[in-house]
N, CA, C and O atoms as a Maestro MAE file, in Angstrom:
{
 s_m_m2io_version
 :::
 2.0.0
}

f_m_ct {
 s_m_title
 :::
 protein
 m_atom[340] {
  # First column is atom index #
  i_m_mmod_type
  r_m_x_coord
  r_m_y_coord
  r_m_z_coord
  i_m_residue_number
  s_m_chain_name
  s_m_pdb_residue_name
  s_m_pdb_atom_name
  i_m_atomic_number
  :::
  1 25 -21.619 33.419 15.583 1 A "UNK " " N  " 7
  2 3 -20.619 32.609 16.265 1 A "UNK " " CA " 6
  3 2 -20.296 31.377 15.412 1 A "UNK " " C  " 6
  4 15 -21.183 30.754 14.828 1 A "UNK " " O  " 8
  5 25 -19.040 31.057 15.361 2 A "UNK " " N  " 7
  6 3 -18.566 29.896 14.620 2 A "UNK " " CA " 6
  7 2 -18.579 28.667 15.527 2 A "UNK " " C  " 6
  8 15 -18.460 28.781 16.747 2 A "UNK " " O  " 8
  9 25 -18.725 27.495 14.916 3 A "UNK " " N  " 7
  10 3 -18.593 26.250 15.678 3 A "UNK " " CA " 6
  11 2 -17.113 25.907 15.764 3 A "UNK " " C  " 6
  12 15 -16.344 26.221 14.856 3 A "UNK " " O  " 8
  13 25 -16.729 25.280 16.823 4 A "UNK " " N  " 7
  14 3 -15.349 24.869 17.045 4 A "UNK " " CA " 6
  15 2 -15.280 23.355 16.905 4 A "UNK " " C  " 6
  16 15 -15.903 22.627 17.676 4 A "UNK " " O  " 8
  17 25 -14.516 22.878 15.912 5 A "UNK " " N  " 7
  18 3 -14.350 21.446 15.685 5 A "UNK " " CA " 6
  19 2 -12.881 21.085 15.824 5 A "UNK " " C  " 6
  20 15 -12.004 21.869 15.460 5 A "UNK " " O  " 8
  21 25 -12.615 19.899 16.351 6 A "UNK " " N  " 7
  22 3 -11.241 19.447 16.586 6 A "UNK " " CA " 6
  23 2 -10.956 18.188 15.780 6 A "UNK " " C  " 6
  24 15 -11.761 17.257 15.756 6 A "UNK " " O  " 8
  25 25 -9.818 18.168 15.130 7 A "UNK " " N  " 7
  26 3 -9.336 16.934 14.514 7 A "UNK " " CA " 6
  27 2 -8.791 16.046 15.623 7 A "UNK " " C  " 6
  28 15 -8.475 16.521 16.713 7 A "UNK " " O  " 8
  29 25 -8.686 14.763 15.338 8 A "UNK " " N  " 7
  30 3 -8.188 13.796 16.323 8 A "UNK " " CA " 6
  31 2 -6.784 14.176 16.813 8 A "UNK " " C  " 6
  32 15 -6.495 14.064 18.004 8 A "UNK " " O  " 8
  33 25 -5.916 14.623 15.904 9 A "UNK " " N  " 7
  34 3 -4.548 15.005 16.274 9 A "UNK " " CA " 6
  35 2 -4.543 16.193 17.234 9 A "UNK " " C  " 6
  36 15 -3.694 16.268 18.123 9 A "UNK " " O  " 8
  37 25 -5.484 17.121 17.060 10 A "UNK " " N  " 7
  38 3 -5.563 18.282 17.949 10 A "UNK " " CA " 6
  39 2 -5.985 17.860 19.354 10 A "UNK " " C  " 6
  40 15 -5.422 18.329 20.343 10 A "UNK " " O  " 8
  41 25 -6.968 16.982 19.439 11 A "UNK " " N  " 7
  42 3 -7.408 16.499 20.754 11 A "UNK " " CA " 6
  43 2 -6.289 15.746 21.465 11 A "UNK " " C  " 6
  44 15 -6.101 15.888 22.673 11 A "UNK " " O  " 8
  45 25 -5.556 14.954 20.710 12 A "UNK " " N  " 7
  46 3 -4.429 14.213 21.281 12 A "UNK " " CA " 6
  47 2 -3.372 15.183 21.814 12 A "UNK " " C  " 6
  48 15 -2.823 14.978 22.897 12 A "UNK " " O  " 8
  49 25 -3.094 16.231 21.053 13 A "UNK " " N  " 7
  50 3 -2.126 17.230 21.485 13 A "UNK " " CA " 6
  51 2 -2.572 17.965 22.737 13 A "UNK " " C  " 6
  52 15 -1.762 18.230 23.625 13 A "UNK " " O  " 8
  53 25 -3.851 18.296 22.815 14 A "UNK " " N  " 7
  54 3 -4.374 18.970 24.007 14 A "UNK " " CA " 6
  55 2 -4.271 18.074 25.237 14 A "UNK " " C  " 6
  56 15 -3.953 18.551 26.327 14 A "UNK " " O  " 8
  57 25 -4.538 16.782 25.071 15 A "UNK " " N  " 7
  58 3 -4.441 15.851 26.210 15 A "UNK " " CA " 6
  59 2 -3.009 15.728 26.716 15 A "UNK " " C  " 6
  60 15 -2.793 15.473 27.900 15 A "UNK " " O  " 8
  61 25 -2.043 15.904 25.844 16 A "UNK " " N  " 7
  62 3 -0.635 15.771 26.239 16 A "UNK " " CA " 6
  63 2 -0.068 17.038 26.889 16 A "UNK " " C  " 6
  64 15 1.005 16.996 27.489 16 A "UNK " " O  " 8
  65 25 -0.772 18.144 26.774 17 A "UNK " " N  " 7
  66 3 -0.306 19.404 27.369 17 A "UNK " " CA " 6
  67 2 -0.508 19.378 28.878 17 A "UNK " " C  " 6
  68 15 -1.349 18.634 29.385 17 A "UNK " " O  " 8
  69 25 0.268 20.195 29.598 18 A "UNK " " N  " 7
  70 3 -0.033 20.379 31.020 18 A "UNK " " CA " 6
  71 2 -1.463 20.911 31.163 18 A "UNK " " C  " 6
  72 15 -1.899 21.719 30.342 18 A "UNK " " O  " 8
  73 25 -2.192 20.479 32.178 19 A "UNK " " N  " 7
  74 3 -3.609 20.853 32.308 19 A "UNK " " CA " 6
  75 2 -3.874 22.356 32.228 19 A "UNK " " C  " 6
  76 15 -4.833 22.777 31.581 19 A "UNK " " O  " 8
  77 25 -3.049 23.159 32.867 20 A "UNK " " N  " 7
  78 3 -3.278 24.614 32.848 20 A "UNK " " CA " 6
  79 2 -3.132 25.178 31.434 20 A "UNK " " C  " 6
  80 15 -3.918 26.031 31.023 20 A "UNK " " O  " 8
  81 25 -2.137 24.709 30.695 21 A "UNK " " N  " 7
  82 3 -1.927 25.191 29.329 21 A "UNK " " CA " 6
  83 2 -3.074 24.742 28.426 21 A "UNK " " C  " 6
  84 15 -3.544 25.516 27.592 21 A "UNK " " O  " 8
  85 25 -3.525 23.508 28.587 22 A "UNK " " N  " 7
  86 3 -4.644 23.007 27.784 22 A "UNK " " CA " 6
  87 2 -5.911 23.815 28.069 22 A "UNK " " C  " 6
  88 15 -6.687 24.102 27.157 22 A "UNK " " O  " 8
  89 25 -6.115 24.177 29.328 23 A "UNK " " N  " 7
  90 3 -7.276 24.984 29.705 23 A "UNK " " CA " 6
  91 2 -7.194 26.371 29.071 23 A "UNK " " C  " 6
  92 15 -8.183 26.871 28.533 23 A "UNK " " O  " 8
  93 25 -6.021 26.989 29.132 24 A "UNK " " N  " 7
  94 3 -5.835 28.311 28.515 24 A "UNK " " CA " 6
  95 2 -6.046 28.244 27.004 24 A "UNK " " C  " 6
  96 15 -6.657 29.140 26.421 24 A "UNK " " O  " 8
  97 25 -5.546 27.190 26.374 25 A "UNK " " N  " 7
  98 3 -5.696 27.015 24.927 25 A "UNK " " CA " 6
  99 2 -7.176 26.865 24.571 25 A "UNK " " C  " 6
  100 15 -7.653 27.488 23.623 25 A "UNK " " O  " 8
  101 25 -7.895 26.047 25.324 26 A "UNK " " N  " 7
  102 3 -9.317 25.818 25.065 26 A "UNK " " CA " 6
  103 2 -10.124 27.099 25.249 26 A "UNK " " C  " 6
  104 15 -11.010 27.392 24.447 26 A "UNK " " O  " 8
  105 25 -9.825 27.863 26.295 27 A "UNK " " N  " 7
  106 3 -10.520 29.130 26.531 27 A "UNK " " CA " 6
  107 2 -10.273 30.099 25.382 27 A "UNK " " C  " 6
  108 15 -11.200 30.766 24.922 27 A "UNK " " O  " 8
  109 25 -9.031 30.183 24.917 28 A "UNK " " N  " 7
  110 3 -8.701 31.073 23.803 28 A "UNK " " CA " 6
  111 2 -9.420 30.636 22.530 28 A "UNK " " C  " 6
  112 15 -9.917 31.479 21.784 28 A "UNK " " O  " 8
  113 25 -9.480 29.341 22.274 29 A "UNK " " N  " 7
  114 3 -10.166 28.843 21.080 29 A "UNK " " CA " 6
  115 2 -11.663 29.148 21.135 29 A "UNK " " C  " 6
  116 15 -12.269 29.438 20.103 29 A "UNK " " O  " 8
  117 25 -12.265 29.086 22.315 30 A "UNK " " N  " 7
  118 3 -13.680 29.431 22.444 30 A "UNK " " CA " 6
  119 2 -13.902 30.914 22.151 30 A "UNK " " C  " 6
  120 15 -14.905 31.281 21.539 30 A "UNK " " O  " 8
  121 25 -12.970 31.770 22.586 31 A "UNK " " N  " 7
  122 3 -13.067 33.197 22.271 31 A "UNK " " CA " 6
  123 2 -12.907 33.430 20.774 31 A "UNK " " C  " 6
  124 15 -13.604 34.265 20.198 31 A "UNK " " O  " 8
  125 25 -12.002 32.704 20.145 32 A "UNK " " N  " 7
  126 3 -11.790 32.821 18.702 32 A "UNK " " CA " 6
  127 2 -13.056 32.424 17.951 32 A "UNK " " C  " 6
  128 15 -13.389 33.044 16.941 32 A "UNK " " O  " 8
  129 25 -13.763 31.408 18.420 33 A "UNK " " N  " 7
  130 3 -14.990 30.959 17.756 33 A "UNK " " CA " 6
  131 2 -16.058 32.053 17.755 33 A "UNK " " C  " 6
  132 15 -16.922 32.067 16.878 33 A "UNK " " O  " 8
  133 25 -16.012 32.955 18.709 34 A "UNK " " N  " 7
  134 3 -16.978 34.059 18.745 34 A "UNK " " CA " 6
  135 2 -16.727 35.056 17.621 34 A "UNK " " C  " 6
  136 15 -17.672 35.578 17.028 34 A "UNK " " O  " 8
  137 25 -15.446 35.324 17.323 35 A "UNK " " N  " 7
  138 3 -15.082 36.278 16.269 35 A "UNK " " CA " 6
  139 2 -13.669 35.944 15.796 35 A "UNK " " C  " 6
  140 15 -12.707 36.521 16.302 35 A "UNK " " O  " 8
  141 25 -13.519 35.029 14.840 36 A "UNK " " N  " 7
  142 3 -12.199 34.517 14.460 36 A "UNK " " CA " 6
  143 2 -11.182 35.577 14.036 36 A "UNK " " C  " 6
  144 15 -10.000 35.454 14.358 36 A "UNK " " O  " 8
  145 25 -11.609 36.588 13.338 37 A "UNK " " N  " 7
  146 3 -10.636 37.579 12.858 37 A "UNK " " CA " 6
  147 2 -10.493 38.765 13.809 37 A "UNK " " C  " 6
  148 15 -9.660 39.641 13.579 37 A "UNK " " O  " 8
  149 25 -11.286 38.803 14.861 38 A "UNK " " N  " 7
  150 3 -11.231 39.911 15.797 38 A "UNK " " CA " 6
  151 2 -10.608 39.560 17.141 38 A "UNK " " C  " 6
  152 15 -10.607 40.390 18.050 38 A "UNK " " O  " 8
  153 25 -10.079 38.353 17.285 39 A "UNK " " N  " 7
  154 3 -9.473 37.930 18.556 39 A "UNK " " CA " 6
  155 2 -8.218 38.752 18.813 39 A "UNK " " C  " 6
  156 15 -7.409 38.943 17.905 39 A "UNK " " O  " 8
  157 25 -8.047 39.234 20.018 40 A "UNK " " N  " 7
  158 3 -6.946 40.125 20.343 40 A "UNK " " CA " 6
  159 2 -5.685 39.460 20.858 40 A "UNK " " C  " 6
  160 15 -4.703 40.156 21.121 40 A "UNK " " O  " 8
  161 25 -5.667 38.149 21.014 41 A "UNK " " N  " 7
  162 3 -4.480 37.457 21.523 41 A "UNK " " CA " 6
  163 2 -3.453 37.208 20.437 41 A "UNK " " C  " 6
  164 15 -3.504 37.831 19.376 41 A "UNK " " O  " 8
  165 25 -2.530 36.309 20.690 42 A "UNK " " N  " 7
  166 3 -1.471 35.984 19.729 42 A "UNK " " CA " 6
  167 2 -2.015 34.983 18.713 42 A "UNK " " C  " 6
  168 15 -1.777 33.780 18.811 42 A "UNK " " O  " 8
  169 25 -2.738 35.500 17.752 43 A "UNK " " N  " 7
  170 3 -3.478 34.725 16.750 43 A "UNK " " CA " 6
  171 2 -3.241 35.388 15.414 43 A "UNK " " C  " 6
  172 15 -3.617 36.543 15.214 43 A "UNK " " O  " 8
  173 25 -2.618 34.666 14.493 44 A "UNK " " N  " 7
  174 3 -2.343 35.306 13.205 44 A "UNK " " CA " 6
  175 2 -2.309 34.280 12.080 44 A "UNK " " C  " 6
  176 15 -2.117 33.087 12.316 44 A "UNK " " O  " 8
  177 25 -2.499 34.763 10.842 45 A "UNK " " N  " 7
  178 3 -2.452 33.848 9.694 45 A "UNK " " CA " 6
  179 2 -1.023 33.393 9.428 45 A "UNK " " C  " 6
  180 15 -0.072 34.146 9.641 45 A "UNK " " O  " 8
  181 25 -0.880 32.166 8.967 46 A "UNK " " N  " 7
  182 3 0.435 31.651 8.599 46 A "UNK " " CA " 6
  183 2 0.755 32.108 7.180 46 A "UNK " " C  " 6
  184 15 -0.102 32.045 6.298 46 A "UNK " " O  " 8
  185 25 1.965 32.559 6.960 47 A "UNK " " N  " 7
  186 3 2.382 33.069 5.650 47 A "UNK " " CA " 6
  187 2 2.301 31.969 4.593 47 A "UNK " " C  " 6
  188 15 2.761 30.849 4.810 47 A "UNK " " O  " 8
  189 25 1.712 32.304 3.452 48 A "UNK " " N  " 7
  190 3 1.643 31.360 2.343 48 A "UNK " " CA " 6
  191 2 0.746 30.163 2.584 48 A "UNK " " C  " 6
  192 15 0.909 29.125 1.942 48 A "UNK " " O  " 8
  193 25 -0.197 30.294 3.501 49 A "UNK " " N  " 7
  194 3 -1.033 29.165 3.887 49 A "UNK " " CA " 6
  195 2 -2.430 29.672 4.246 49 A "UNK " " C  " 6
  196 15 -2.575 30.822 4.659 49 A "UNK " " O  " 8
  197 25 -3.451 28.844 4.098 50 A "UNK " " N  " 7
  198 3 -4.799 29.264 4.502 50 A "UNK " " CA " 6
  199 2 -5.050 29.093 6.007 50 A "UNK " " C  " 6
  200 15 -6.154 29.358 6.483 50 A "UNK " " O  " 8
  201 25 -4.042 28.656 6.748 51 A "UNK " " N  " 7
  202 3 -4.213 28.337 8.162 51 A "UNK " " CA " 6
  203 2 -3.833 29.501 9.073 51 A "UNK " " C  " 6
  204 15 -3.139 30.436 8.672 51 A "UNK " " O  " 8
  205 25 -4.307 29.410 10.301 52 A "UNK " " N  " 7
  206 3 -4.019 30.401 11.339 52 A "UNK " " CA " 6
  207 2 -3.323 29.706 12.501 52 A "UNK " " C  " 6
  208 15 -3.462 28.498 12.693 52 A "UNK " " O  " 8
  209 25 -2.565 30.493 13.280 53 A "UNK " " N  " 7
  210 3 -1.797 29.960 14.402 53 A "UNK " " CA " 6
  211 2 -2.181 30.687 15.687 53 A "UNK " " C  " 6
  212 15 -2.254 31.915 15.721 53 A "UNK " " O  " 8
  213 25 -2.424 29.919 16.735 54 A "UNK " " N  " 7
  214 3 -2.658 30.458 18.074 54 A "UNK " " CA " 6
  215 2 -1.473 30.071 18.937 54 A "UNK " " C  " 6
  216 15 -1.064 28.910 18.944 54 A "UNK " " O  " 8
  217 25 -0.911 31.043 19.674 55 A "UNK " " N  " 7
  218 3 0.208 30.757 20.571 55 A "UNK " " CA " 6
  219 2 -0.237 31.000 22.006 55 A "UNK " " C  " 6
  220 15 -0.746 32.068 22.344 55 A "UNK " " O  " 8
  221 25 -0.036 29.996 22.836 56 A "UNK " " N  " 7
  222 3 -0.253 30.087 24.285 56 A "UNK " " CA " 6
  223 2 1.029 29.575 24.924 56 A "UNK " " C  " 6
  224 15 1.245 28.365 24.997 56 A "UNK " " O  " 8
  225 25 1.877 30.481 25.386 57 A "UNK " " N  " 7
  226 3 3.174 30.086 25.937 57 A "UNK " " CA " 6
  227 2 4.016 29.416 24.875 57 A "UNK " " C  " 6
  228 15 4.201 29.973 23.792 57 A "UNK " " O  " 8
  229 25 4.531 28.231 25.161 58 A "UNK " " N  " 7
  230 3 5.343 27.522 24.170 58 A "UNK " " CA " 6
  231 2 4.518 26.557 23.325 58 A "UNK " " C  " 6
  232 15 5.069 25.787 22.539 58 A "UNK " " O  " 8
  233 25 3.207 26.599 23.487 59 A "UNK " " N  " 7
  234 3 2.309 25.708 22.754 59 A "UNK " " CA " 6
  235 2 1.598 26.451 21.630 59 A "UNK " " C  " 6
  236 15 1.364 27.657 21.707 59 A "UNK " " O  " 8
  237 25 1.259 25.695 20.580 60 A "UNK " " N  " 7
  238 3 0.606 26.264 19.411 60 A "UNK " " CA " 6
  239 2 -0.600 25.418 19.026 60 A "UNK " " C  " 6
  240 15 -0.669 24.224 19.317 60 A "UNK " " O  " 8
  241 25 -1.542 26.070 18.367 61 A "UNK " " N  " 7
  242 3 -2.654 25.372 17.720 61 A "UNK " " CA " 6
  243 2 -2.729 25.898 16.295 61 A "UNK " " C  " 6
  244 15 -2.657 27.106 16.070 61 A "UNK " " O  " 8
  245 25 -2.873 25.001 15.343 62 A "UNK " " N  " 7
  246 3 -3.016 25.364 13.941 62 A "UNK " " CA " 6
  247 2 -4.484 25.159 13.577 62 A "UNK " " C  " 6
  248 15 -5.044 24.086 13.799 62 A "UNK " " O  " 8
  249 25 -5.099 26.200 13.017 63 A "UNK " " N  " 7
  250 3 -6.531 26.177 12.746 63 A "UNK " " CA " 6
  251 2 -6.833 26.599 11.318 63 A "UNK " " C  " 6
  252 15 -6.020 27.233 10.646 63 A "UNK " " O  " 8
  253 25 -8.012 26.230 10.884 64 A "UNK " " N  " 7
  254 3 -8.528 26.663 9.587 64 A "UNK " " CA " 6
  255 2 -9.878 27.319 9.839 64 A "UNK " " C  " 6
  256 15 -10.717 26.766 10.549 64 A "UNK " " O  " 8
  257 25 -10.088 28.496 9.260 65 A "UNK " " N  " 7
  258 3 -11.366 29.188 9.380 65 A "UNK " " CA " 6
  259 2 -12.165 28.891 8.115 65 A "UNK " " C  " 6
  260 15 -11.722 29.190 7.006 65 A "UNK " " O  " 8
  261 25 -13.330 28.309 8.289 66 A "UNK " " N  " 7
  262 3 -14.206 27.997 7.153 66 A "UNK " " CA " 6
  263 2 -15.432 28.908 7.229 66 A "UNK " " C  " 6
  264 15 -16.424 28.589 7.886 66 A "UNK " " O  " 8
  265 25 -15.341 30.038 6.548 67 A "UNK " " N  " 7
  266 3 -16.410 31.037 6.612 67 A "UNK " " CA " 6
  267 2 -17.732 30.539 6.037 67 A "UNK " " C  " 6
  268 15 -18.798 30.871 6.556 67 A "UNK " " O  " 8
  269 25 -17.670 29.744 4.966 68 A "UNK " " N  " 7
  270 3 -18.903 29.294 4.310 68 A "UNK " " CA " 6
  271 2 -19.748 28.404 5.218 68 A "UNK " " C  " 6
  272 15 -20.972 28.384 5.087 68 A "UNK " " O  " 8
  273 25 -19.125 27.675 6.126 69 A "UNK " " N  " 7
  274 3 -19.876 26.806 7.042 69 A "UNK " " CA " 6
  275 2 -19.800 27.276 8.497 69 A "UNK " " C  " 6
  276 15 -20.280 26.587 9.396 69 A "UNK " " O  " 8
  277 25 -19.201 28.445 8.730 70 A "UNK " " N  " 7
  278 3 -19.061 29.021 10.072 70 A "UNK " " CA " 6
  279 2 -18.418 28.040 11.048 70 A "UNK " " C  " 6
  280 15 -18.966 27.742 12.109 70 A "UNK " " O  " 8
  281 25 -17.238 27.546 10.662 71 A "UNK " " N  " 7
  282 3 -16.508 26.570 11.470 71 A "UNK " " CA " 6
  283 2 -15.066 27.030 11.647 71 A "UNK " " C  " 6
  284 15 -14.439 27.509 10.702 71 A "UNK " " O  " 8
  285 25 -14.546 26.883 12.858 72 A "UNK " " N  " 7
  286 3 -13.110 26.992 13.111 72 A "UNK " " CA " 6
  287 2 -12.649 25.566 13.399 72 A "UNK " " C  " 6
  288 15 -13.020 24.974 14.413 72 A "UNK " " O  " 8
  289 25 -11.838 25.025 12.495 73 A "UNK " " N  " 7
  290 3 -11.355 23.654 12.612 73 A "UNK " " CA " 6
  291 2 -9.948 23.674 13.198 73 A "UNK " " C  " 6
  292 15 -9.039 24.256 12.607 73 A "UNK " " O  " 8
  293 25 -9.764 23.043 14.353 74 A "UNK " " N  " 7
  294 3 -8.453 22.953 14.992 74 A "UNK " " CA " 6
  295 2 -7.783 21.693 14.453 74 A "UNK " " C  " 6
  296 15 -8.226 20.577 14.723 74 A "UNK " " O  " 8
  297 25 -6.709 21.889 13.688 75 A "UNK " " N  " 7
  298 3 -6.044 20.777 13.017 75 A "UNK " " CA " 6
  299 2 -5.031 20.080 13.909 75 A "UNK " " C  " 6
  300 15 -4.994 18.851 13.976 75 A "UNK " " O  " 8
  301 25 -4.207 20.868 14.597 76 A "UNK " " N  " 7
  302 3 -3.149 20.311 15.453 76 A "UNK " " CA " 6
  303 2 -2.971 21.215 16.663 76 A "UNK " " C  " 6
  304 15 -3.270 22.408 16.609 76 A "UNK " " O  " 8
  305 25 -2.483 20.642 17.749 77 A "UNK " " N  " 7
  306 3 -2.148 21.403 18.949 77 A "UNK " " CA " 6
  307 2 -0.992 20.700 19.634 77 A "UNK " " C  " 6
  308 15 -0.928 19.470 19.655 77 A "UNK " " O  " 8
  309 25 -0.082 21.478 20.191 78 A "UNK " " N  " 7
  310 3 1.047 20.885 20.890 78 A "UNK " " CA " 6
  311 2 2.212 21.841 20.995 78 A "UNK " " C  " 6
  312 15 2.064 23.032 20.720 78 A "UNK " " O  " 8
  313 25 3.379 21.334 21.391 79 A "UNK " " N  " 7
  314 3 4.570 22.173 21.504 79 A "UNK " " CA " 6
  315 2 4.960 22.749 20.145 79 A "UNK " " C  " 6
  316 15 4.683 22.149 19.106 79 A "UNK " " O  " 8
  317 25 5.589 23.886 20.159 80 A "UNK " " N  " 7
  318 3 5.938 24.605 18.944 80 A "UNK " " CA " 6
  319 2 6.626 23.732 17.905 80 A "UNK " " C  " 6
  320 15 6.257 23.778 16.732 80 A "UNK " " O  " 8
  321 25 7.600 22.952 18.295 81 A "UNK " " N  " 7
  322 3 8.360 22.150 17.349 81 A "UNK " " CA " 6
  323 2 7.568 21.045 16.680 81 A "UNK " " C  " 6
  324 15 7.946 20.577 15.606 81 A "UNK " " O  " 8
  325 25 6.477 20.621 17.293 82 A "UNK " " N  " 7
  326 3 5.713 19.486 16.765 82 A "UNK " " CA " 6
  327 2 4.577 19.881 15.824 82 A "UNK " " C  " 6
  328 15 4.271 19.135 14.895 82 A "UNK " " O  " 8
  329 25 3.951 21.023 16.040 83 A "UNK " " N  " 7
  330 3 2.742 21.334 15.275 83 A "UNK " " CA " 6
  331 2 3.017 21.739 13.836 83 A "UNK " " C  " 6
  332 15 2.127 21.633 12.992 83 A "UNK " " O  " 8
  333 25 4.215 22.195 13.537 84 A "UNK " " N  " 7
  334 3 4.505 22.649 12.177 84 A "UNK " " CA " 6
  335 2 4.984 21.524 11.272 84 A "UNK " " C  " 6
  336 15 5.214 21.755 10.085 84 A "UNK " " O  " 8
  337 25 5.140 20.327 11.791 85 A "UNK " " N  " 7
  338 3 5.622 19.195 10.985 85 A "UNK " " CA " 6
  339 2 4.532 18.662 10.089 85 A "UNK " " C  " 6
  340 15 4.756 17.711 9.341 85 A "UNK " " O  " 8
  :::
 }
 m_bond[339] {
  # First column is bond index #
  i_m_from
  i_m_to
  i_m_order
  :::
  1 1 2 1
  2 2 3 1
  3 3 4 2
  4 3 5 1
  5 5 6 1
  6 6 7 1
  7 7 8 2
  8 7 9 1
  9 9 10 1
  10 10 11 1
  11 11 12 2
  12 11 13 1
  13 13 14 1
  14 14 15 1
  15 15 16 2
  16 15 17 1
  17 17 18 1
  18 18 19 1
  19 19 20 2
  20 19 21 1
  21 21 22 1
  22 22 23 1
  23 23 24 2
  24 23 25 1
  25 25 26 1
  26 26 27 1
  27 27 28 2
  28 27 29 1
  29 29 30 1
  30 30 31 1
  31 31 32 2
  32 31 33 1
  33 33 34 1
  34 34 35 1
  35 35 36 2
  36 35 37 1
  37 37 38 1
  38 38 39 1
  39 39 40 2
  40 39 41 1
  41 41 42 1
  42 42 43 1
  43 43 44 2
  44 43 45 1
  45 45 46 1
  46 46 47 1
  47 47 48 2
  48 47 49 1
  49 49 50 1
  50 50 51 1
  51 51 52 2
  52 51 53 1
  53 53 54 1
  54 54 55 1
  55 55 56 2
  56 55 57 1
  57 57 58 1
  58 58 59 1
  59 59 60 2
  60 59 61 1
  61 61 62 1
  62 62 63 1
  63 63 64 2
  64 63 65 1
  65 65 66 1
  66 66 67 1
  67 67 68 2
  68 67 69 1
  69 69 70 1
  70 70 71 1
  71 71 72 2
  72 71 73 1
  73 73 74 1
  74 74 75 1
  75 75 76 2
  76 75 77 1
  77 77 78 1
  78 78 79 1
  79 79 80 2
  80 79 81 1
  81 81 82 1
  82 82 83 1
  83 83 84 2
  84 83 85 1
  85 85 86 1
  86 86 87 1
  87 87 88 2
  88 87 89 1
  89 89 90 1
  90 90 91 1
  91 91 92 2
  92 91 93 1
  93 93 94 1
  94 94 95 1
  95 95 96 2
  96 95 97 1
  97 97 98 1
  98 98 99 1
  99 99 100 2
  100 99 101 1
  101 101 102 1
  102 102 103 1
  103 103 104 2
  104 103 105 1
  105 105 106 1
  106 106 107 1
  107 107 108 2
  108 107 109 1
  109 109 110 1
  110 110 111 1
  111 111 112 2
  112 111 113 1
  113 113 114 1
  114 114 115 1
  115 115 116 2
  116 115 117 1
  117 117 118 1
  118 118 119 1
  119 119 120 2
  120 119 121 1
  121 121 122 1
  122 122 123 1
  123 123 124 2
  124 123 125 1
  125 125 126 1
  126 126 127 1
  127 127 128 2
  128 127 129 1
  129 129 130 1
  130 130 131 1
  131 131 132 2
  132 131 133 1
  133 133 134 1
  134 134 135 1
  135 135 136 2
  136 135 137 1
  137 137 138 1
  138 138 139 1
  139 139 140 2
  140 139 141 1
  141 141 142 1
  142 142 143 1
  143 143 144 2
  144 143 145 1
  145 145 146 1
  146 146 147 1
  147 147 148 2
  148 147 149 1
  149 149 150 1
  150 150 151 1
  151 151 152 2
  152 151 153 1
  153 153 154 1
  154 154 155 1
  155 155 156 2
  156 155 157 1
  157 157 158 1
  158 158 159 1
  159 159 160 2
  160 159 161 1
  161 161 162 1
  162 162 163 1
  163 163 164 2
  164 163 165 1
  165 165 166 1
  166 166 167 1
  167 167 168 2
  168 167 169 1
  169 169 170 1
  170 170 171 1
  171 171 172 2
  172 171 173 1
  173 173 174 1
  174 174 175 1
  175 175 176 2
  176 175 177 1
  177 177 178 1
  178 178 179 1
  179 179 180 2
  180 179 181 1
  181 181 182 1
  182 182 183 1
  183 183 184 2
  184 183 185 1
  185 185 186 1
  186 186 187 1
  187 187 188 2
  188 187 189 1
  189 189 190 1
  190 190 191 1
  191 191 192 2
  192 191 193 1
  193 193 194 1
  194 194 195 1
  195 195 196 2
  196 195 197 1
  197 197 198 1
  198 198 199 1
  199 199 200 2
  200 199 201 1
  201 201 202 1
  202 202 203 1
  203 203 204 2
  204 203 205 1
  205 205 206 1
  206 206 207 1
  207 207 208 2
  208 207 209 1
  209 209 210 1
  210 210 211 1
  211 211 212 2
  212 211 213 1
  213 213 214 1
  214 214 215 1
  215 215 216 2
  216 215 217 1
  217 217 218 1
  218 218 219 1
  219 219 220 2
  220 219 221 1
  221 221 222 1
  222 222 223 1
  223 223 224 2
  224 223 225 1
  225 225 226 1
  226 226 227 1
  227 227 228 2
  228 227 229 1
  229 229 230 1
  230 230 231 1
  231 231 232 2
  232 231 233 1
  233 233 234 1
  234 234 235 1
  235 235 236 2
  236 235 237 1
  237 237 238 1
  238 238 239 1
  239 239 240 2
  240 239 241 1
  241 241 242 1
  242 242 243 1
  243 243 244 2
  244 243 245 1
  245 245 246 1
  246 246 247 1
  247 247 248 2
  248 247 249 1
  249 249 250 1
  250 250 251 1
  251 251 252 2
  252 251 253 1
  253 253 254 1
  254 254 255 1
  255 255 256 2
  256 255 257 1
  257 257 258 1
  258 258 259 1
  259 259 260 2
  260 259 261 1
  261 261 262 1
  262 262 263 1
  263 263 264 2
  264 263 265 1
  265 265 266 1
  266 266 267 1
  267 267 268 2
  268 267 269 1
  269 269 270 1
  270 270 271 1
  271 271 272 2
  272 271 273 1
  273 273 274 1
  274 274 275 1
  275 275 276 2
  276 275 277 1
  277 277 278 1
  278 278 279 1
  279 279 280 2
  280 279 281 1
  281 281 282 1
  282 282 283 1
  283 283 284 2
  284 283 285 1
  285 285 286 1
  286 286 287 1
  287 287 288 2
  288 287 289 1
  289 289 290 1
  290 290 291 1
  291 291 292 2
  292 291 293 1
  293 293 294 1
  294 294 295 1
  295 295 296 2
  296 295 297 1
  297 297 298 1
  298 298 299 1
  299 299 300 2
  300 299 301 1
  301 301 302 1
  302 302 303 1
  303 303 304 2
  304 303 305 1
  305 305 306 1
  306 306 307 1
  307 307 308 2
  308 307 309 1
  309 309 310 1
  310 310 311 1
  311 311 312 2
  312 311 313 1
  313 313 314 1
  314 314 315 1
  315 315 316 2
  316 315 317 1
  317 317 318 1
  318 318 319 1
  319 319 320 2
  320 319 321 1
  321 321 322 1
  322 322 323 1
  323 323 324 2
  324 323 325 1
  325 325 326 1
  326 326 327 1
  327 327 328 2
  328 327 329 1
  329 329 330 1
  330 330 331 1
  331 331 332 2
  332 331 333 1
  333 333 334 1
  334 334 335 1
  335 335 336 2
  336 335 337 1
  337 337 338 1
  338 338 339 1
  339 339 340 2
  :::
 }
}
């Protein structure tokens, strides 16, 4: 199992989401930490980038998988238009 770490910007984004969406996002991220490449939801690598994207409704989380330290680092979370900036 991987550890789940959040950057400050990701935590801020989660706090700004509607509570139900933030809860769904957190639950999905915990499932991803169990098996990052085997998660069956809307989770895929970003083209031309080492990062991965999780989609929950209109919200996104951008993550980095660090295999050498067994960490899934959540870099940003929020509405689709904001996380890719």
